[in-house]
C-alpha positions in Angstrom: -0.8 -10.6 -28.2 -1.9 -9.4 -24.8 -5.3 -7.9 -24.4 -5.8 -4.3 -23.5 -7.4 -5.1 -20.1 -4.4 -7.3 -19.2 -1.9 -4.5 -20.1 -4.1 -2.0 -18.1 -4.1 -4.3 -15.1 -0.3 -4.6 -15.3 0.0 -0.8 -15.5 -2.3 -0.4 -12.5 -0.2 -3.0 -10.5 2.9 -1.0 -11.4 1.4 2.4 -10.3 0.1 0.8 -7.1 3.6 -0.5 -6.3 5.2 2.9 -7.0 2.6 4.6 -4.8 3.2 2.0 -2.1 7.0 2.4 -2.1 6.6 6.2 -2.0 4.2 6.0 1.0 6.5 3.6 2.8 9.7 5.6 2.1 8.5 9.0 3.0 7.9 10.5 6.4 4.6 12.3 6.0 1.9 9.9 7.3 1.2 12.5 10.1 2.2 16.1 10.1 2.1 18.8 12.8 -0.3 21.5 11.8 -1.0 24.1 14.4 -3.4 26.8 13.2 -2.0 30.3 13.4 1.5 29.2 14.5 4.7 29.4 12.6 5.0 26.3 10.4 7.2 23.8 12.3 8.9 20.9 10.6 7.4 18.0 12.5 6.2 14.9 10.7 6.1 11.1 11.1 6.4 8.3 8.6 6.5 4.6 9.1 10.2 4.5 9.6 11.3 8.0 10.7 10.2 11.0 12.7 11.3 14.5 11.7 11.4 17.6 13.9 12.8 21.0 13.4 15.2 20.6 16.4 16.9 17.4 15.5 16.1 16.6 11.9 14.9 13.2 10.8 15.7 10.1 12.8 14.8 6.4 12.5 11.8 5.6 14.7 13.8 3.0 16.5 16.8 5.2 17.2 17.5 5.5 21.0 17.1 9.3 20.8 13.5 9.1 19.4 10.9 9.0 22.1 7.9 7.0 21.1 5.1 7.1 23.5 4.4 3.8 25.2 0.9 3.7 23.7 2.4 3.8 20.2 4.8 1.0 20.3 2.7 -2.2 19.7 0.2 -0.9 17.2 2.8 1.2 15.3 4.9 -1.9 14.8 1.8 -3.8 13.6 1.2 -1.1 11.0 4.8 -1.2 9.8 4.7 -5.0 9.5 1.3 -5.3 7.8 2.1 -2.5 5.3 5.5 -4.0 4.5 4.0 -7.5 3.9 1.2 -5.9 1.8 3.8 -4.0 -0.3 5.9 -7.0 -0.9 2.9 -9.0 -2.1 1.8 -6.1 -4.3 5.2 -5.9 -5.9 5.2 -9.7 -6.4 1.8 -9.3 -8.1 3.1 -6.6 -10.4 6.1 -8.8 -11.3 3.7 -11.8 -11.8 1.6 -9.8 -14.2 4.6 -8.7 -16.2 6.0 -12.2 -16.4 2.6 -13.5 -17.4 2.3 -11.0 -20.2 5.8 -11.3 -21.4 5.7 -15.1 -21.5 3.6 -15.0 -24.6 0.1 -15.4 -23.2 -2.1 -15.4 -20.1 -2.7 -18.7 -18.3 -5.4 -19.3 -15.8 -2.9 -20.6 -13.3 -0.8 -17.4 -13.5 -3.8 -15.2 -13.5 -5.2 -16.8 -10.4 -1.8 -16.7 -8.7 -1.3 -13.1 -9.5 -4.8 -12.2 -8.3 -4.2 -14.1 -5.1 -1.0 -12.1 -4.4 -2.9 -8.9 -5.1 -5.7 -9.9 -2.8 -3.3 -10.7 0.1 -1.5 -7.4 -0.6 -4.9 -5.5 -0.5 -5.9 -7.2 2.8 -2.6 -6.6 4.5 -2.3 -3.0 3.4 -6.0 -2.3 4.2 -5.6 -3.7 7.7 -2.5 -1.6 8.3 -4.3 1.6 7.1 -7.4 0.7 9.2 -5.3 0.2 12.3 -3.4 3.4 11.7 -6.6 5.3 11.1 -8.3 3.9 14.2 -5.3 4.5 16.5 -4.9 8.0 15.0 -8.6 8.7 15.8 -8.2 7.2 19.3 -5.3 9.6 20.0 -6.4 12.7 18.2 -10.1 12.2 17.3 -11.6 14.0 20.3 -9.3 17.0 19.9 -11.2 19.7 17.9 -8.0 21.2 16.4 -5.8 18.1 16.5 -2.1 19.1 16.3 -1.3 16.2 13.9 -3.1 15.7 10.7 -2.9 12.8 8.3 -0.7 13.8 5.4 0.1 13.0 1.9 2.2 9.8 2.5 -0.8 8.2 4.2 -3.0 9.1 1.2 -0.5 7.6 -1.2 -0.8 4.4 0.9 -4.6 4.6 0.6 -4.2 5.1 -3.2 -1.9 2.1 -3.5 -4.3 -0.1 -1.6 -7.3 0.9 -3.8 -5.3 0.5 -7.0 -4.2 -3.0 -5.8 -7.8 -4.2 -5.5 -8.8 -2.5 -8.8 -6.0 -4.2 -10.6 -6.8 -7.6 -9.0 -10.5 -7.3 -10.1 -9.4 -6.3 -13.6 -6.9 -9.1 -13.8 -9.5 -11.7 -12.7 -11.9 -10.4 -15.3 -9.2 -10.9 -17.9 -8.7 -14.4 -16.9 -12.4 -15.2 -16.7 -13.4 -13.5 -19.9 -10.6 -15.1 -21.9 -11.7 -18.5 -20.8 -14.9 -18.2 -22.8 -16.5 -21.2 -21.2 -14.4 -23.4 -23.4 -13.3 -25.7 -20.6 -9.6 -24.8 -21.2 -7.4 -26.5 -18.6 -5.5 -24.3 -16.2 -2.1 -24.9 -17.7 -3.1 -24.0 -21.2 -2.7 -20.5 -22.6 -5.8 -18.3 -22.6 
Protein backbone atom coordinates (compact mmCIF):
# COMPACT_ATOMS: atom_id res chain seq x y z
CA UNK A 1 0.00 0.00 0.00
CA UNK A 2 1.36 3.41 -0.97
CA UNK A 3 1.92 5.94 1.77
CA UNK A 4 -0.11 9.13 1.99
CA UNK A 5 2.94 11.37 1.29
CA UNK A 6 3.74 9.34 -1.83
CA UNK A 7 0.20 9.72 -3.14
CA UNK A 8 0.27 13.43 -2.25
CA UNK A 9 3.55 13.89 -4.11
CA UNK A 10 2.09 12.14 -7.16
CA UNK A 11 -0.98 14.39 -7.03
CA UNK A 12 1.24 17.48 -6.80
CA UNK A 13 3.26 16.25 -9.79
CA UNK A 14 0.01 15.90 -11.76
CA UNK A 15 -1.25 19.37 -10.77
CA UNK A 16 2.15 20.86 -11.65
CA UNK A 17 2.02 19.19 -15.06
CA UNK A 18 -1.52 20.45 -15.71
CA UNK A 19 -0.56 24.00 -14.69
CA UNK A 20 2.54 23.79 -16.90
CA UNK A 21 0.57 22.63 -19.94
CA UNK A 22 -2.01 25.38 -19.42
CA UNK A 23 0.75 27.99 -19.14
CA UNK A 24 2.45 26.74 -22.28
CA UNK A 25 -0.72 26.42 -24.36
CA UNK A 26 -2.31 29.77 -23.54
CA UNK A 27 -1.36 33.20 -24.85
CA UNK A 28 -1.50 35.31 -21.70
CA UNK A 29 2.09 35.61 -20.50
CA UNK A 30 1.92 39.36 -21.21
CA UNK A 31 -1.21 41.40 -21.73
CA UNK A 32 -1.70 44.95 -22.99
CA UNK A 33 -3.20 47.04 -20.21
CA UNK A 34 -3.52 50.75 -20.90
CA UNK A 35 -5.15 52.61 -18.01
CA UNK A 36 -8.20 54.61 -19.02
CA UNK A 37 -8.29 53.22 -22.54
CA UNK A 38 -10.78 50.92 -24.13
CA UNK A 39 -9.72 47.36 -23.41
CA UNK A 40 -7.85 46.16 -26.48
CA UNK A 41 -7.31 42.48 -27.17
CA UNK A 42 -3.53 42.25 -27.26
CA UNK A 43 -1.67 39.51 -25.47
CA UNK A 44 1.38 37.27 -25.88
CA UNK A 45 2.05 33.67 -25.02
CA UNK A 46 5.02 31.45 -25.65
CA UNK A 47 3.71 30.38 -29.03
CA UNK A 48 1.24 33.00 -30.24
CA UNK A 49 0.58 36.70 -30.25
CA UNK A 50 -2.99 37.95 -30.33
CA UNK A 51 -4.19 41.40 -31.33
CA UNK A 52 -7.61 42.86 -31.96
CA UNK A 53 -6.76 43.65 -35.59
CA UNK A 54 -5.55 40.26 -36.85
CA UNK A 55 -6.50 37.73 -34.18
CA UNK A 56 -4.06 35.15 -32.86
CA UNK A 57 -1.06 34.08 -34.89
CA UNK A 58 1.87 31.79 -34.27
CA UNK A 59 4.90 33.83 -33.13
CA UNK A 60 6.97 32.47 -36.02
CA UNK A 61 4.37 33.35 -38.66
CA UNK A 62 5.82 35.62 -41.33
CA UNK A 63 3.10 38.24 -40.57
CA UNK A 64 4.07 38.53 -36.90
CA UNK A 65 6.63 41.20 -36.26
CA UNK A 66 8.88 40.29 -33.35
CA UNK A 67 11.27 43.02 -32.37
CA UNK A 68 14.89 42.14 -33.00
CA UNK A 69 15.64 42.36 -29.27
CA UNK A 70 13.09 39.65 -28.52
CA UNK A 71 14.22 36.90 -30.87
CA UNK A 72 17.12 35.22 -29.03
CA UNK A 73 15.96 35.40 -25.44
CA UNK A 74 12.36 34.58 -26.33
CA UNK A 75 13.47 31.38 -28.08
CA UNK A 76 15.56 30.50 -25.03
CA UNK A 77 12.48 30.93 -22.81
CA UNK A 78 10.46 28.71 -25.15
CA UNK A 79 13.14 26.03 -25.19
CA UNK A 80 13.86 26.02 -21.47
CA UNK A 81 10.20 25.96 -20.52
CA UNK A 82 9.45 23.16 -23.00
CA UNK A 83 12.33 21.04 -21.68
CA UNK A 84 11.22 21.69 -18.10
CA UNK A 85 7.65 20.74 -18.87
CA UNK A 86 8.69 17.50 -20.59
CA UNK A 87 10.82 16.52 -17.60
CA UNK A 88 7.98 17.46 -15.23
CA UNK A 89 5.51 15.28 -17.11
CA UNK A 90 8.06 12.43 -17.06
CA UNK A 91 8.40 12.89 -13.28
CA UNK A 92 4.61 12.69 -12.92
CA UNK A 93 4.52 9.51 -15.02
CA UNK A 94 7.44 8.09 -13.03
CA UNK A 95 5.67 8.70 -9.74
CA UNK A 96 2.50 7.02 -11.05
CA UNK A 97 4.43 4.00 -12.35
CA UNK A 98 6.31 3.77 -9.08
CA UNK A 99 3.11 3.77 -7.05
CA UNK A 100 1.21 1.44 -9.37
CA UNK A 101 4.02 -1.10 -9.51
CA UNK A 102 3.27 -2.26 -5.98
CA UNK A 103 5.74 -0.28 -3.97
CA UNK A 104 8.28 2.48 -3.91
CA UNK A 105 11.90 1.68 -4.67
CA UNK A 106 14.82 3.91 -3.85
CA UNK A 107 16.01 3.75 -7.45
CA UNK A 108 12.67 4.93 -8.83
CA UNK A 109 12.32 7.56 -6.12
CA UNK A 110 15.73 9.02 -6.88
CA UNK A 111 15.13 8.88 -10.63
CA UNK A 112 11.74 10.62 -10.34
CA UNK A 113 13.19 13.25 -8.00
CA UNK A 114 16.04 13.87 -10.45
CA UNK A 115 13.56 14.37 -13.29
CA UNK A 116 11.60 16.80 -11.12
CA UNK A 117 14.75 18.71 -10.18
CA UNK A 118 15.80 19.08 -13.82
CA UNK A 119 12.26 20.22 -14.59
CA UNK A 120 12.38 22.78 -11.80
CA UNK A 121 15.77 24.15 -12.89
CA UNK A 122 14.77 24.46 -16.53
CA UNK A 123 11.39 26.04 -15.81
CA UNK A 124 12.85 28.38 -13.18
CA UNK A 125 15.57 29.48 -15.61
CA UNK A 126 12.97 30.20 -18.30
CA UNK A 127 10.83 32.22 -15.89
CA UNK A 128 13.83 34.12 -14.57
CA UNK A 129 14.95 34.94 -18.11
CA UNK A 130 11.44 36.03 -19.09
CA UNK A 131 11.12 38.15 -15.94
CA UNK A 132 14.51 39.79 -16.37
CA UNK A 133 13.91 40.60 -20.03
CA UNK A 134 10.40 41.84 -19.27
CA UNK A 135 11.89 44.14 -16.63
CA UNK A 136 14.63 45.29 -19.03
CA UNK A 137 12.01 46.25 -21.60
CA UNK A 138 9.18 47.57 -19.41
CA UNK A 139 10.71 48.01 -15.94
CA UNK A 140 11.55 51.70 -16.25
CA UNK A 141 8.15 52.65 -17.64
CA UNK A 142 5.91 53.80 -14.74
CA UNK A 143 2.69 52.68 -16.46
CA UNK A 144 4.07 49.87 -18.61
CA UNK A 145 1.63 49.00 -21.39
CA UNK A 146 2.23 45.26 -21.02
CA UNK A 147 1.66 43.49 -17.73
CA UNK A 148 2.53 39.93 -16.78
CA UNK A 149 -0.67 37.95 -16.96
CA UNK A 150 -2.23 34.76 -15.66
CA UNK A 151 -0.43 32.28 -17.97
CA UNK A 152 2.89 33.48 -16.58
CA UNK A 153 1.63 32.96 -13.04
CA UNK A 154 0.41 29.46 -13.95
CA UNK A 155 3.99 28.76 -15.07
CA UNK A 156 5.32 30.09 -11.76
CA UNK A 157 2.83 27.86 -9.90
CA UNK A 158 3.87 24.80 -11.93
CA UNK A 159 7.53 25.48 -11.15
CA UNK A 160 6.94 25.85 -7.41
CA UNK A 161 4.71 22.78 -7.29
CA UNK A 162 7.41 20.78 -9.10
CA UNK A 163 10.01 21.52 -6.44
CA UNK A 164 7.50 20.89 -3.64
CA UNK A 165 6.60 17.49 -5.09
CA UNK A 166 10.28 16.66 -5.54
CA UNK A 167 11.09 17.42 -1.90
CA UNK A 168 8.08 15.45 -0.70
CA UNK A 169 8.99 12.53 -2.93
CA UNK A 170 12.57 12.53 -1.64
CA UNK A 171 11.24 12.56 1.92
CA UNK A 172 9.07 9.54 1.10
CA UNK A 173 12.09 7.67 -0.18
CA UNK A 174 14.33 8.64 2.73
CA UNK A 175 11.75 8.09 5.48
CA UNK A 176 10.74 4.70 4.15
CA UNK A 177 14.35 3.50 4.17
CA UNK A 178 14.38 3.66 7.95
CA UNK A 179 18.13 3.27 8.13
CA UNK A 180 17.77 -0.44 7.43
CA UNK A 181 20.42 -0.49 4.74
CA UNK A 182 17.93 -1.68 2.14
CA UNK A 183 19.60 -1.97 -1.24
CA UNK A 184 18.42 0.33 -3.98
CA UNK A 185 16.61 -2.33 -6.00
CA UNK A 186 14.48 -3.57 -3.11
CA UNK A 187 11.02 -2.30 -2.35
CA UNK A 188 10.73 0.31 0.36
